[in-house]
C-alpha positions as CSV (number, residue, x, y, z in Angstrom):
1,E,5.8,-4.7,11.3
2,K,5.8,-3.4,14.8
3,A,4.9,0.0,13.7
4,A,2.1,-1.6,11.7
5,A,0.6,-3.6,14.5
6,K,0.7,-0.5,16.9
7,A,-1.3,1.9,14.4
8,L,-3.9,-0.8,13.8
9,D,-4.2,-1.5,17.5
10,V,-4.4,2.4,18.3
11,L,-6.6,3.1,15.3
12,S,-9.1,0.4,15.8
13,R,-9.5,1.0,19.6
14,N,-13.0,2.2,20.5
15,N,-13.3,3.6,16.9
16,D,-16.9,3.0,15.5
17,N,-16.2,5.1,12.5
18,G,-13.2,3.3,11.0
19,F,-9.9,4.5,10.0
20,F,-7.4,5.5,7.2
21,L,-4.0,4.1,7.5
22,M,-1.2,4.5,4.9
23,I,2.0,2.4,5.3
24,E,4.8,3.5,2.9
25,S,7.8,1.9,2.6
26,A,10.4,4.7,0.7
27,I,13.5,2.6,1.6
28,I,13.0,0.1,-1.2
29,D,12.9,3.3,-3.7
30,G,16.4,3.9,-2.2
31,Y,17.6,0.5,-3.0
32,G,16.5,1.0,-6.8
33,H,17.9,4.1,-7.2
34,N,21.3,2.7,-5.7
35,N,20.8,-0.7,-7.8
36,D,21.2,-2.6,-4.5
37,S,19.9,-6.1,-5.3
38,D,20.4,-7.4,-1.6
39,G,18.9,-4.6,0.0
40,M,15.9,-4.7,-2.5
41,I,15.6,-8.3,-1.8
42,A,15.7,-7.9,2.2
43,D,13.2,-5.2,2.0
44,M,10.9,-7.2,-0.1
45,Q,11.1,-10.1,2.4
46,E,10.1,-7.7,5.2
47,F,7.2,-6.3,3.2
48,D,6.2,-10.0,2.5
49,R,6.1,-10.6,6.4
50,L,3.8,-7.3,6.5
51,L,1.5,-8.4,4.1
52,H,1.0,-11.5,6.0
53,Q,0.5,-9.4,8.9
54,L,-2.3,-7.3,7.3
55,V,-4.0,-10.0,5.4
56,S,-4.5,-11.5,8.8
57,Y,-6.2,-8.4,10.0
58,V,-8.6,-8.3,7.0
59,N,-9.4,-11.7,7.8
60,E,-10.3,-10.9,11.4
61,N,-12.1,-7.6,10.1
62,P,-13.9,-8.6,7.1
63,E,-15.2,-4.9,6.7
64,T,-11.7,-3.9,5.9
65,L,-9.9,-3.1,2.6
66,L,-6.3,-3.7,1.9
67,V,-5.0,-2.0,-1.2
68,V,-1.3,-2.6,-2.2
69,T,0.4,-0.6,-4.7
70,A,3.3,1.8,-5.6
71,D,3.5,5.2,-7.4
72,H,6.1,4.2,-9.6
73,E,9.0,1.6,-10.1
74,T,12.6,2.3,-9.6
75,G,15.7,0.9,-11.2
76,G,14.2,-1.1,-13.9
77,V,14.2,-4.4,-11.8
78,A,14.4,-7.6,-13.3
79,V,15.2,-11.1,-12.0
80,G,18.7,-12.3,-13.3
81,Y,18.7,-15.4,-15.1
82,N,22.1,-17.3,-15.2
83,G,21.2,-20.8,-16.3
84,H,19.6,-21.6,-12.8
85,E,18.8,-25.2,-12.5
86,V,15.7,-26.3,-10.6
87,G,16.3,-27.0,-7.1
88,A,19.9,-25.2,-7.1
89,D,20.9,-23.4,-4.0
90,R,21.9,-20.2,-5.5
91,P,20.7,-16.8,-4.4
92,V,18.7,-14.5,-6.5
93,R,20.0,-11.7,-8.0
94,L,18.1,-8.7,-9.5
95,T,19.6,-6.7,-12.3
96,F,18.9,-3.1,-13.2
97,S,18.6,-1.0,-16.3
98,T,18.6,2.6,-14.8
99,K,19.2,4.5,-11.4
100,G,15.9,6.5,-12.1
101,H,12.3,5.9,-12.4
102,S,11.1,3.6,-14.9
103,G,7.8,3.7,-17.0
104,T,7.1,0.0,-15.8
105,V,3.5,-0.4,-15.0
106,V,3.0,-1.2,-11.2
107,P,0.5,-3.5,-10.2
108,V,-2.5,-2.7,-7.9
109,F,-3.5,-5.5,-5.7
110,A,-6.6,-5.5,-3.2
111,Y,-8.1,-7.7,-0.5
112,G,-11.2,-7.7,1.4
113,R,-14.4,-5.5,1.2
114,G,-14.5,-3.3,-2.1
115,A,-11.6,-5.2,-3.5
116,E,-13.4,-5.4,-6.8
117,E,-13.2,-1.8,-7.1
118,F,-9.4,-2.1,-8.0
119,S,-9.4,-4.7,-10.7
120,G,-7.8,-4.4,-14.0
121,V,-5.4,-1.8,-15.2
122,M,-6.0,1.6,-13.9
123,K,-4.1,4.9,-13.2
124,N,-2.6,5.3,-9.9
125,I,-4.5,8.8,-9.9
126,D,-7.7,6.8,-9.8
127,I,-6.8,5.1,-6.5
128,P,-8.0,8.0,-4.4
129,A,-11.2,8.5,-6.0
130,R,-12.1,4.7,-5.8
131,I,-11.1,4.8,-2.1
132,E,-13.4,8.0,-1.5
133,A,-16.4,6.5,-3.3
134,L,-15.9,3.5,-0.9
135,I,-15.8,5.6,2.1
136,Y,-18.9,7.7,0.9
137,D,-20.6,4.1,0.5
138,K,-19.6,3.6,4.2
139,Y,-21.6,6.5,5.0
140,A,-24.6,5.6,2.9
141,N,-24.8,1.9,3.5
142,G,-23.2,1.2,7.2
143,P,-19.7,0.3,8.5
144,L,-16.9,0.1,6.1
145,S,-13.7,0.5,8.0
146,M,-10.7,0.4,5.7
147,G,-7.6,-0.8,7.4
148,A,-3.9,-1.7,6.4
149,A,-1.9,-0.4,3.7
150,I,-4.8,1.9,2.5
151,A,-7.3,2.4,4.8
152,Y,-9.4,5.5,6.6
153,S,-9.3,7.6,9.8
154,D,-10.7,10.6,11.5
155,N,-7.0,11.0,12.1
156,I,-5.0,11.5,8.7
157,Y,-1.6,11.0,8.6
158,A,0.6,10.9,5.3
159,V,3.6,11.6,3.9
160,K,3.3,15.3,2.7
161,T,5.3,14.7,-0.6
162,H,3.6,11.6,-1.8
163,L,2.4,11.9,-5.3
164,F,-1.0,10.5,-5.3
165,L,-2.0,9.8,-1.8
166,G,-0.3,12.8,-0.3
167,E,-1.6,14.7,2.6
168,E,-3.1,17.2,0.6
169,N,-5.1,14.6,-1.5
170,L,-6.1,12.9,1.9
171,V,-7.4,15.9,3.6
172,T,-9.3,17.5,0.4
173,M,-10.9,13.9,0.4
174,A,-11.8,14.2,4.1
175,N,-13.3,17.5,3.7
176,R,-15.5,16.7,0.7
177,L,-16.9,13.8,2.9
178,G,-17.3,16.0,6.2
179,I,-14.5,14.3,8.1
180,K,-12.7,15.6,10.8
181,N,-9.0,16.3,10.3
182,N,-6.9,16.2,13.3
């Protein structure tokens, strides 16, 4: 949460061109591989707090787009049901069907300007093209900053090994749009 707040502050300072910021939690993938219910739940609670922070940012910066997704599901996770009584004070337990990646469809959530471009079922490899189209629209039709989990910047930072929004794809997209990559 602190890192995201700092990144949003630094990237939005004196920046009329907008920015691209990608935030990734790789820890949750490890919890899935290890079938660690408690760790996964704790990380999702932290992610929920981060999302509240990012939605507030979008509300304060209405030209911003927030996209939340995953490149895959890990662990075959399901919420375990053990005769839970409504209102009973028992912890949630997750069950797992594998220690690897599953074929479970992962959702794509979008909020803010351009969110309608991310509705319905889509391949995760289509997400960068939709982001690129929105960035191109920014140059053609006025300011559109894309902040938060998926956003845009003259300073593009990404995990090199990320499958669909990795450094290579971001740099290629920036080059096609004539954006300086520092």
